[in-house]
C-alpha positions as CSV (number, residue, x, y, z in Angstrom):
1,X,-12.0,-0.6,-6.5
2,X,-9.9,-0.7,-9.4
3,X,-11.4,-2.9,-11.6
4,X,-14.7,-1.1,-10.6
5,X,-12.9,1.9,-11.9
6,X,-12.0,0.1,-15.0
7,X,-15.7,-1.0,-15.8
8,X,-17.3,2.3,-15.3
9,X,-14.5,4.6,-16.7
10,X,-11.8,2.5,-18.7
11,X,-9.9,5.6,-19.6
12,X,-9.7,6.9,-16.1
13,X,-8.2,3.2,-15.2
14,X,-6.2,3.5,-18.3
15,X,-4.4,6.6,-16.7
16,X,-3.9,5.2,-13.7
17,X,-1.2,2.8,-15.2
18,X,-1.7,-1.1,-13.8
19,X,-1.9,-0.2,-9.9
20,X,-0.8,-4.2,-9.5
21,X,2.3,-3.8,-11.0
22,X,2.8,-0.7,-9.0
23,X,1.7,-2.2,-5.9
24,X,4.0,-5.4,-6.6
25,X,7.1,-2.9,-6.8
26,X,6.1,-1.1,-3.7
27,X,6.2,-4.7,-2.3
28,X,9.7,-5.0,-3.4
29,X,10.9,-2.1,-2.0
30,X,9.0,-2.7,1.5
31,X,11.4,-6.0,1.1
32,X,14.2,-4.9,0.5
33,X,14.2,-2.1,3.4
34,X,13.0,-4.6,5.7
35,X,15.7,-6.8,4.9
36,X,18.6,-3.9,5.5
37,X,16.4,-3.0,8.7
38,X,16.3,-6.9,9.7
39,X,20.2,-6.5,8.8
40,X,20.8,-3.7,10.8
41,X,18.8,-4.9,14.0
42,X,21.0,-7.8,14.6
43,X,23.7,-5.5,13.7
44,X,25.2,-7.0,11.0
45,X,27.2,-4.8,9.1
46,X,25.7,-3.2,6.0
47,X,27.1,-0.3,4.1
48,X,25.5,2.7,4.9
49,X,24.9,4.0,1.9
50,X,23.0,1.0,0.6
51,X,20.3,1.3,3.4
52,X,19.9,4.9,2.9
53,X,18.9,4.0,-1.1
54,X,16.4,1.2,0.2
55,X,15.0,3.3,2.6
56,X,14.5,6.9,0.2
57,X,13.8,4.3,-2.7
58,X,10.7,3.2,-0.4
59,X,9.7,6.1,1.4
60,X,9.9,8.0,-2.0
61,X,7.9,5.7,-3.9
62,X,5.1,5.2,-1.4
63,X,5.1,9.1,-1.2
64,X,4.5,9.1,-5.0
65,X,2.0,6.3,-5.0
66,X,0.0,8.0,-2.0
67,X,0.2,11.3,-4.0
68,X,-1.2,9.7,-7.2
69,X,-4.0,8.0,-5.4
70,X,-4.8,10.7,-3.6
71,X,-5.0,13.0,-6.1
72,X,-5.6,11.0,-9.5
73,X,-7.0,7.9,-8.1
74,X,-9.7,8.5,-5.6
75,X,-11.0,11.2,-7.2
76,X,-11.9,9.3,-10.5
77,X,-13.2,6.5,-8.2
78,X,-15.7,8.8,-6.7
79,X,-16.7,10.6,-9.9
80,X,-17.0,6.9,-11.8
81,X,-18.4,4.7,-9.1
82,X,-22.1,4.2,-8.3
83,X,-23.6,3.9,-4.9
84,X,-24.2,0.2,-5.3
85,X,-20.3,-0.2,-6.1
86,X,-19.4,1.5,-2.9
87,X,-22.0,-0.7,-0.9
88,X,-20.2,-3.7,-2.7
89,X,-17.1,-2.6,-1.9
90,X,-18.3,-1.9,1.8
91,X,-19.2,-5.3,2.3
92,X,-16.2,-6.9,1.2
93,X,-13.3,-5.0,2.5
94,X,-14.6,-4.2,6.2
95,X,-12.5,-6.3,8.1
96,X,-14.4,-7.9,11.3
97,X,-11.0,-7.0,13.3
98,X,-11.7,-2.7,12.7
99,X,-14.5,-2.1,15.2
100,X,-15.0,-1.2,18.8
101,X,-13.3,-3.5,20.8
102,X,-10.4,-3.5,19.1
103,X,-7.2,-3.5,20.6
104,X,-5.0,-1.7,17.9
105,X,-1.7,-1.9,20.0
106,X,-1.7,-5.9,19.6
107,X,-2.9,-5.2,15.7
108,X,0.1,-2.4,15.2
109,X,2.7,-5.0,16.7
110,X,1.4,-7.9,14.3
111,X,1.7,-5.5,11.2
112,X,5.6,-4.7,12.3
113,X,6.0,-8.9,12.5
114,X,4.6,-9.2,9.7
115,X,6.8,-6.6,7.8
116,X,9.7,-7.7,9.6
117,X,9.1,-11.5,8.4
118,X,8.6,-10.6,4.8
């Protein structure tokens, strides 16, 4: 979506900054948080302030990023992208595992495992 926004409205895309870098930072924060969580789950000693710092850093960054996407990115995309862009995105991003008969408990468990293994 960002690549299409960059094509259709480079000024709006530039105002968002580098979303790939932002997502990389969020991924790093998630890794730090899950490392701390994993340590707690195996009852390792971990300074409370370190875990709290990782947790709050991750939650705050996620919240800020979500607000930016909801208030700036998605509205810019809605204004700039054309109907054929949305069809292209829809075709490219609709995963087969979402739909009727999907076991969301299994999907959530798989997501939990993925987070804990990162």
